[in-house]
Structures are given as C-alpha cells and as structure tokens.
Steps between C-alpha positions, in 0.01 A plus 500: 500500500525612138748731336337808350666705229408846376653720234470878510553714190545864591597832352393862501119502525491123457459211744392145425518214752408147400502165672711249305386137506785329314831563332345534153284788616805669651699460178215653305475793743874568477494512119184701448569803716777759460434651844724443803435169672487383859440129561408407856473143630345425839552164664791265444326163479474442123871497426458378141293807415767729646770307315318549167463873564872536570593310185263715296673814630838341411621489857826311553471143630721581802256771606211257461677252726554760771130591493397139549748454785302573820823529700653763272609802702413857393740630236543713188587343163613742228470380141561680174131488403321501839543544875380249757428577866408240760349690793382373836253686721500422872302754701291503815128550449226557756231233463288591804531745787750287692610262224782559254639277229833505316401459136759389246450512120724455198469722194683464168574795271610459140507819296664693221399802292223302323311306769471430872426155643414459867438168674357502851489169690189622685160617379522814716439800268814688598514704176136604496595865559729507194228344284254760623739784411544363148126452459425854617744637243800609708678702231859452614456126561325455164744709296824353635632164382493169691822580690308772683218253575760263646625779725141571615444129574823481699402817686162341580672197654723721713203710610331177613739508797351828627206339687741247650725781626197663666399168661855453632499850648168439672613163639828638633312779685249256648767252607699780663197591714439132574861439596479781757150451640439126474815302415374142461644196321257565213646849464849357462386239243325770296818711502696198380251429217504864392879489483484198266250679277722809485798287400297338219376836373851642514628202299232563237587869471865398473410289196332804340818698562717229346277467192487874432875547552582224250256653252634854541864390483489352148166588338422398139554759225127555440453634857546876483645710782153646556364159605815410690444803724148372571628158604762681708212663690365147562833407655499810720149419623602143587804634687269730698281205600808300594610776736154504659500121547849516649377762745213273602745215552700717737176593677419129540841442658420785740160343570667176609716691748195699612302178548762341724546827689123524561491135604782568746320805642178301528682221684667754730159648589363157581803412710477835681136439594573147615800619701296775669222255589752249634680772698174624656399151607841407640454680840139383516612143450759554772238628745268213414779254558591650836144505633439155366784343702411279796631720784398461862187711489488564879828696498441873556857628461579344156151485356342842566243472214284189520263422212253344737459835678216736392724742300776258394376430143419868435846608611659245264292614197564868569871431532498328157311789338737755653802314363340473154414872494852592612658286226276648228597850611866397498474356146331816374762723662772290334324540163433129452122542469264788421756711312363815340493483118740745332342799330543457124386719211158407366511392136177496300411468132222699343358322196292666234155355457 
C-alpha cells in the first residue's frame, strides 16, 4: 500500500486541494501560497516520505521518533512552535447484520497557528466531512485560523464514537432479551466479548481525556482563550461518552447476573418436570412390580385380582390411570404445575411510520 499526501489551501471564498507526489512539490506548495494550509497523509507505509515532510515543517527529531514508534501510546506534546497529538481510535462498527468489528486506528496531529498536519495510519477517509465543508465554503471554518480547524478535526474524531455508542446500546438491549429468553453458552460468550470491547473503547476515550487535559492545563501562548473554550467542549463531550460507556459496563455486569439467574430458572424448570414425571411413575412402577411378582396364583384370599382373569388387565390399567389423574390434580392444587399467569400491565410502543 502506498502513502498518499494531499495539501489543502483554504481561506474565505477559496479552496484548493492538490495531490503531492514528492517532497519537492510540497515545498513548492508551501512557499507559493499565503493561504492557510492543511497537509493530510494517508497510509503509514512510506516512512521516509513522512520523515521528509516532518523535517520540511521543522518538526523536532523527538517528535519524529515518536511518530515512527508503532508502540507509542496516545499523548500530547506541547512545544513552543507547535502542538503534537497522538490519538488512537478504537470503536465498534457494524460490518453486517449480525457481525461487528472493533476497529482501531492511530492518528497524528501536528498543528500551530500557521498549518495543520494530520497523519492517518489507514486509508479510511475519516475527515471527508471536514474537507467537504471547506470545499463548500463554510464561512466560519474558512475565516478562522488553523487552530480552529484543529478543533474541528478533533471534534470529528470524537463524533466518530457516536455510531459505536448506538451499536453498543443496540447490542446491550438484544443481549438482555437473549439472556432472559434463551440463555445459551453463546449468549454468555457474546456478553464477555462485548465487555472486552467496552473496556477497549473506554481506554481510548480515557486517552482523549488525558490528551485534552494536558493541552488545556498549559497551552502555548498563541492559543487564545476563545479556542481553549472550544477544546474544553471537546473534553466535555468525551466525558459524556465515558459516562455512557461506564453505564453500559454496569449493564453488562447486570447481564452476567441475569444470564446465570435465567440459567438457574431454566434448570429448575427442567428439574421440576423431571421430578413430576418421576413422581407420577413411582406408584405405577410399584404396581407393576407387585403384579409382576411370582405369587401363588391359585390363592383367592391374598390374590383377589388375577391378570389371567377376563377383567384383570383392565382393572390394573384403570387403577394406574386413576392414580395418575389423582396425582396431577394434587400437583395442580399445590401450585406445582398449571399455575395461572399473574396479570401484568400491557406495555406497547407505537412507532411513527
């Protein structure tokens, strides 16, 4: 896979996006235009090209090393002439109707009041909406400086968690119904997997919180209070999502208890049925055993019912049916079987077409 690089020059009533082939073209583009600049790099495979771009923008060597380190954790690096964010996105996405995937991407922000550089390790067009707004001439976005664009890009990354939150909500509701109606081993494994995904998403949102707090605590001098309040709104939005994810985690813990409770109730129902069947057949087995014993069949006083007589077999069968009917009536009277369902309020949802 190749690394693609574009540079966007923008301003009020002006937008120009060009694909940059090499570092010389980029240097020429940076010198020729006085408009605000956004450089976006997609793909992380051609590291030499990225290295040349960073050197051209006079990025510190330590920052370059952190970008090339694949194990570098998300963080905020505040410099006198630029700000560097390393952001990680880990969010659940619905691939098919019953298939979901936890997608994880890394995004690098380097910005100041003159330019914005974004590096995305995937070719997924995550900032296509921001580009479209600039192209269509969004006045506020075009008139503000690059700090405002950086805020919009950060806000776009945070908003990318919204579909994941909706997927989590839908899955929690479905698993709750499944845990009550059909608690199988697959249900429990799905609950466990969802819990792991929630933990990963919560960790990612925690990194956003950490980055924004470091940035807001000691911002550079060229960041005005106007823009700081915007990044503060980013932090508040992340905190809101964190609270939602924490609520889902608590719901998952409740689902585990609900699953085991439903499994216990299911097992109790099975054992109750088996016990009733065994109890019904116990006197029948006793009668069968008695009539199957090798008694002296000619005795009239101790053997009044003889199976070899015309009505002997019929009497035995009727006796067994009478005992079974009596026991079923007894079980129902005790409330062990055939209990009337309690009358509950009827809850319905009317959806607008």
